C-alpha positions in Angstrom: -10.7 -6.0 14.7 -9.9 -3.1 12.3 -8.1 -0.1 13.7 -9.1 3.6 13.1 -8.8 5.2 9.7 -5.7 7.4 9.6 -5.1 10.2 7.0 -1.6 9.7 5.6 -1.5 12.5 3.0 -3.8 14.4 0.7 -6.4 12.0 -0.7 -4.9 8.9 1.1 -6.0 7.0 4.2 -4.7 3.9 5.9 -6.5 1.4 8.1 -4.9 -1.6 9.7 -7.4 -4.5 9.2 -5.6 -7.3 11.1 -2.2 -7.7 12.7 0.0 -10.3 14.3 3.8 -10.0 15.0 4.4 -12.1 11.8 1.9 -10.5 9.5 -0.2 -7.3 9.0 -3.1 -6.5 6.5 -3.7 -2.9 5.7 -6.3 -1.1 3.5 -5.1 2.1 1.7 -7.8 4.2 0.1 -6.8 6.7 -2.5 -8.6 9.6 -4.2 -7.6 10.3 -7.8 -4.3 12.1 -7.7 -3.3 10.8 -4.3 0.2 9.6 -3.9 2.2 7.1 -1.8 5.6 8.9 -1.6 8.7 6.9 -2.6 10.0 5.1 0.5 11.4 1.8 1.6 11.1 -0.5 4.6 12.7 -3.9 5.6 9.3 -5.6 5.4 8.2 -7.8 2.5 5.0 -6.3 1.1 2.3 -8.0 -1.0 -0.1 -5.6 -2.7 -3.6 -6.4 -4.1 -5.4 -3.8 -6.2 -9.0 -4.1 -5.0 -10.2 -1.1 -7.1 -8.9 1.8 -9.1 -5.8 2.3 -11.2 -2.3 3.1 -10.0 1.1 3.9 -11.5 3.5 2.0 -9.2 7.2 2.5 -9.1 9.3 -0.3 -7.6 13.1 -0.1 -7.7 13.0 2.5 -10.5 10.5 0.6 -12.7 7.0 2.1 -13.2 4.1 -0.2 -13.9 0.4 0.6 -14.3 -1.9 -1.7 -12.3 -5.6 -2.1 -11.9 -8.3 -4.2 -10.3 -7.3 -7.8 -9.6 -3.6 -7.1 -10.1 -1.2 -8.2 -7.3 2.6 -8.1 -6.8 5.3 -8.4 -4.2 7.7 -5.7 -3.2 10.9 -7.1 -1.6 12.1 -5.7 1.7 14.4 -2.7 1.2 13.1 -1.8 -2.4 12.3 1.8 -2.9 8.6 2.1 -4.0 5.6 4.4 -4.2 2.5 5.1 -6.3 0.3 7.6 -7.9 -3.4 7.0 -8.0 -4.8 7.4 -11.6 -8.4 6.5 -10.7 -9.7 6.5 -7.1 -9.2 3.1 -5.5 -8.3 0.7 -2.8 -5.1 -1.2 -2.2 -4.9 -4.1 0.3 -1.3 -4.5 1.5 0.1 -7.4 3.6 3.4 -6.9 5.4 5.7 -9.5 7.0 6.7 -9.0 9.6 4.1 -6.6 11.0 4.7 -2.8 10.5 4.8 -1.8 14.2 5.1 1.9 13.0 1.5 1.6 11.8 0.2 0.7 15.3 
């Protein structure tokens, strides 16, 4: 069952959609101009762009992504994004991000 929607910054919300100790699925909704600040975590992250356009930086490399794109971010890699067109990211984390609960 989905968890509450949490505001994580200007123009950005997070909602845990499903979780298990081994895996978590999370929806991030972005308004145009919203940012996911550069950060890192030990979890492996898979990101699917459900809607919108984003400039993603992973380990110092910036890539523009759009609807239907997906990629994996290794655990420990510094990453973040800027939302170029309002959209939705679906992120999966392994293991679960307990800090999101």
